[in-house]
N, C-alpha and C positions, 0 to 999 in steps of 0.2 A: 028887300026881297030880290032885287036884281042880282045881288051877290050870290044868293043860293042857286039861281039858275046858271050863273056864270061858272060857279064851282062844279055843278053837276055836268055842265057841258064840256068842261075841261078835263073830265076824268079820262084816264087811259082806257081805251076800248079796243077790242080785236075787230077783225073784219066782219064778224057776225053781230057786233054791237055789245058783246058781253064785257063787263068791267074787267080790266086787267091792270095790274100794277106794273108799270114799265120802269119804275125806279131801279137804278143799278143796285146790285147786291154784292156783299162780300162772299168769300169762299164758304162761309157757314150760313149763307142765306139771309143774313141781316140786311135790311134796307139801308142804303147809303143816300146821301143827299143827291137830288137831281144834278147832273153835270159831273158827278164824281166818277172816277174810273172804277168800274166794278168787274166782277167775274162774269164771263159769258154764261147766260142761263141755258138750262137744258130745254130743248124743244118739248112741248107737251103733246101728248096723244100719239107718240110714235109706237108703232107696232113692231116688236122685235121677236125673234125666236127666243125661247128660254135661254139657250146658250149665249146668244148675243146680249140678252139682259144681264146675265151673270157676269160676262166679260166686261161690259161697259160699267156696271155698278162697281165691280172690283177695281177697275182703273180709277174711277172717281174716289172710291174709299182710299186707295193708296195715295192719291193726290191730296188727301185731307179735305175732301169735299163730300161729306156724308149727306148734306142737305140735297145736293144734286143727285147722289146715288138714290136717295129716297124717291126722287121724282121718276127715276128710271124704273124702280120697283113699282111705283104707283101706276105707271103706264101698263106694266105687265098685269097688275091686279085688275085694272079696268078693262083691258083688252083680251086677257087670256081666258082660258076655259073656266067655267064656274067651279070645277073640281079643284082648281089651284088658287082660287082667290084668297083663302085663308093663309096659304103659304106666302104669297107675294105681299099681302097686307102685313103679315108678321115681319117679313124682311124689311118692309118700309118702316115699320115701327122701330126695328133695331137701328136703322140708319138715322131716324129722327132722334132716337134716344142718345146716340153718339153725338149728334148735332147739339142737343141740349147740354150734354155733359161738357162738350168743348166750349160752349157759351158760358159755362159756369152755373147752369140751372140744375142744381143737385137733385131736387125733388122730381122735376119733370124728366130729367135724364134717366134716373134710376127707375122711375115708374114705367117709362116707355121701353127701356131695355128689358125689364122683367115681363112686360105685357107681350112684347115681340117674341121673347124666348118661349113663353107659354103658348103662343099661337103656333109657332113652328113645331114645337113638341107635340101639340095636339094634332096638327095636320099629319105629322109623321106617324103617330100612333094610329090614327083613323085610316090612313092609306097604307100602312105597312111599308113605308118607303122613307128610310133615313137619309138617303143620298140622291134626292131628285136633281136632275140636271147637273150632276157632279158636285153638288153642295153637301157639306157635312153638317147636317142640322143639329146633331148632338153637340158637336164642337162649337157651333155658333151659339147655341143656347148656353153652354158652359161659359163661353167668352162673355156673353151679355150679363149673366148673373154675377160673374166675378167682377166685371167692370162696374156694375151697379153697386156692389158692395164697397168697392174702393172709392167710388164717387161719394157715397153716403158717409164714408169715414174721413172725407176731407181731401180727396185726391184731385178735385177739380179746381179750375177748369183743366181738362185734359187736352193733350195735343191730338187732334183728330187723325192726322196721318200716322202718328206713332201707334195709336190705339186701334187703328183700323183692323177689322177681323179679316181672316182668310176665309172666303166663302166656300172654297173647296180645296182639295189637295192635289 
């Protein structure tokens, strides 16, 4: 029984006492052993303008870090206006879909790419805005569906940096 308490007491926690996994991670967000050299993690809960969100996410996508880009989109989803939550959630799903495709998870990658494409298309149709914050939603949805098809046909694991989408033009 003492081991259970010791294990619980040694969990990674933030200043508020919430459980956090402090293990280092690679560029695709996979946990590495403690002590390994990992990629710096994105800070959580950062409030950015939509343009800052797009620019930071694009830089991370270009660097082959779609997992980290997903965290940037997730911050926008959680902190932005209710009217844009579906948009940012869909973009986060695209980034996670690319992450899974790069990890070699064919089923999960294709599913999330298609789910994200559907979410951003639905948002654009409901809002009548195909280019929010300079992003090309139709182009992103097309990219996601095309990549999902290639991944399902055996193209994976894909190179996340090479396959990264352009969010805008």
